[in-house]
C-alpha positions in Angstrom: 355.9 86.3 79.9 359.1 88.7 79.6 357.9 92.0 78.1 361.0 94.1 76.6 361.1 97.5 77.8 362.0 99.4 75.1 361.8 103.2 75.7 362.8 105.8 73.2 365.6 106.7 75.6 366.9 103.0 75.6 366.6 102.8 71.9 368.5 106.2 71.4 371.1 105.3 73.6 371.7 101.9 71.9 371.7 103.8 68.6 374.3 106.1 70.2 376.6 103.2 71.0 376.1 101.7 67.6 376.9 104.9 66.1 380.2 105.5 68.3 381.3 101.9 67.5 381.2 102.4 63.8 382.7 105.9 64.0 385.5 104.3 65.9 385.8 101.5 63.3 385.9 103.9 60.4 388.1 106.4 62.0 390.6 103.6 62.4 390.3 102.6 58.6 391.1 106.1 57.9 393.9 106.3 60.1 395.3 103.0 58.8 395.2 104.4 55.1 397.0 107.3 56.2 399.6 105.2 57.9 400.0 102.9 55.1 400.4 105.9 52.4 403.2 107.2 54.5 404.9 103.9 55.8 403.8 104.3 59.3 402.8 101.5 61.7 400.0 101.7 64.3 402.3 102.6 67.2 403.8 105.4 64.9 400.5 106.7 64.3 399.5 106.7 67.9 402.7 108.5 68.8 402.0 111.5 66.2 398.4 111.7 67.5 399.9 111.9 71.3 402.4 114.6 70.2 399.9 116.4 68.1 397.3 116.5 71.1 400.0 117.7 73.5 400.8 120.5 71.4 397.0 121.6 70.9 397.1 121.6 74.8 400.1 123.7 74.9 402.0 121.1 76.8 404.7 119.6 74.5 405.1 115.9 74.9 408.5 114.6 76.1 409.8 111.1 75.1 409.3 109.9 78.9 405.6 110.9 78.7 405.2 109.6 75.3 406.7 106.3 76.5 404.0 106.3 79.5 401.3 107.1 77.2 402.2 104.2 74.7 403.3 101.7 77.2 406.6 101.6 75.6 410.1 101.1 77.0 412.5 103.9 76.8 414.6 101.9 74.3 411.5 101.5 72.0 410.6 105.2 72.4 414.1 106.3 71.5 413.9 104.0 68.1 410.2 105.3 67.4 411.3 109.0 67.9 414.3 108.3 65.6 412.3 106.5 63.1 409.7 109.4 63.0 412.5 112.0 63.1 414.1 110.7 60.1 410.9 110.3 58.1 410.3 114.1 58.8 407.2 113.7 60.9 408.6 114.7 64.3 411.6 117.2 65.6 413.2 117.2 68.7 413.6 120.6 70.7 415.5 121.3 73.8 413.0 122.9 76.4 414.2 126.6 76.5 413.7 126.7 80.5 415.3 123.4 81.1 417.9 122.5 78.4 418.2 118.8 79.7 414.7 118.1 78.7 413.7 117.2 75.2 410.4 118.1 73.8 408.6 116.4 70.7 407.1 118.4 68.3 405.1 117.6 64.8 407.6 118.6 62.1 406.5 120.9 59.4 406.8 118.1 56.8 404.7 115.9 58.8 402.0 118.3 59.6 401.8 119.2 55.8 401.4 115.7 54.9 398.6 115.2 57.4 396.9 118.3 56.4 396.8 117.3 52.9 395.5 113.8 53.7 392.9 115.0 56.1 391.8 118.3 54.6 388.8 116.6 52.6 387.6 115.2 55.9 387.9 118.3 57.6 385.7 120.0 54.9 383.2 117.0 55.4 383.3 117.6 59.0 382.8 121.4 58.8 379.7 120.6 56.5 378.0 118.3 59.2 378.8 121.0 62.0 377.1 123.6 59.8 374.0 121.9 60.5 374.0 122.2 64.3 373.4 125.4 66.2 376.0 126.6 68.7 373.9 125.2 71.6 373.7 121.8 70.0 377.4 121.8 69.4 378.0 122.4 72.9 375.8 119.8 73.9 377.7 117.3 71.4 381.0 118.4 72.9 380.0 117.8 76.5 379.0 114.3 75.5 382.2 113.6 73.5 384.3 115.0 76.2 382.4 112.6 78.6 382.6 109.8 76.3 386.3 110.1 75.7 387.1 110.3 79.4 385.0 107.3 80.1 386.7 105.4 77.2 390.2 106.5 78.7 389.3 105.5 82.2 388.3 102.0 81.2 391.6 101.8 79.3 393.6 102.8 82.1 391.6 100.4 84.3 392.3 97.4 82.0 396.0 98.4 82.1 396.3 98.7 85.9 394.6 95.2 86.1 397.3 93.4 84.2 399.9 91.5 86.3 403.2 93.3 85.7 402.6 94.3 82.3 405.8 94.3 80.2 406.8 97.3 78.3 406.0 96.9 74.7 408.5 97.3 71.8 407.6 99.7 69.1 406.7 98.5 65.8 
C-alpha cells in the first residue's frame, strides 16, 4: 500500500509554492488595473518596470537593452518608447559620457501617477513588514532573491529553447 510522505517541510514547501502562485496572480491583477487606468498595454507595463528596475540599480536602461529584455524588434521598441514618452511615462536622455547613447528614464509625470496608484499598497506592505524582525526580513529577502533568480533562469531557458524565436511586436 502506498503511504504518502507528508513531512512538515514538504507541507510548508507546498504552501509556499501556492502562496507564491497566488501572489503572482494577484500582483498581475493589480498591474493590469494600473495599466488599464492609464491606457497601457502589458508590454508597456513591462517596459516601465524594466526601466524603473534599471534606474534603481543605478544602470539606466537603453532602448537596445529594453528590446532584448522584452524580446522586441528595434522598430517595435522605438514605437513603444515613443508611445510611453508621448504619454509622459518615459523620457529619453543622452548619456553624458557618450552622447551617441540614449538612456531611458521614468518621467516625473509617470512616476507621480505610479506613486499615487501604488501608495496604498506600499502602506499595506509596510504594515506587513513591521511584524517581522530585521533577521526575519533578511531571510525573506534571501528567499525572494533566490526564487526570482530561479524564475528568471527558467524564463531564459525557455526562451533559448525556442527555435529561431521571432522578435515580437509591441502591443
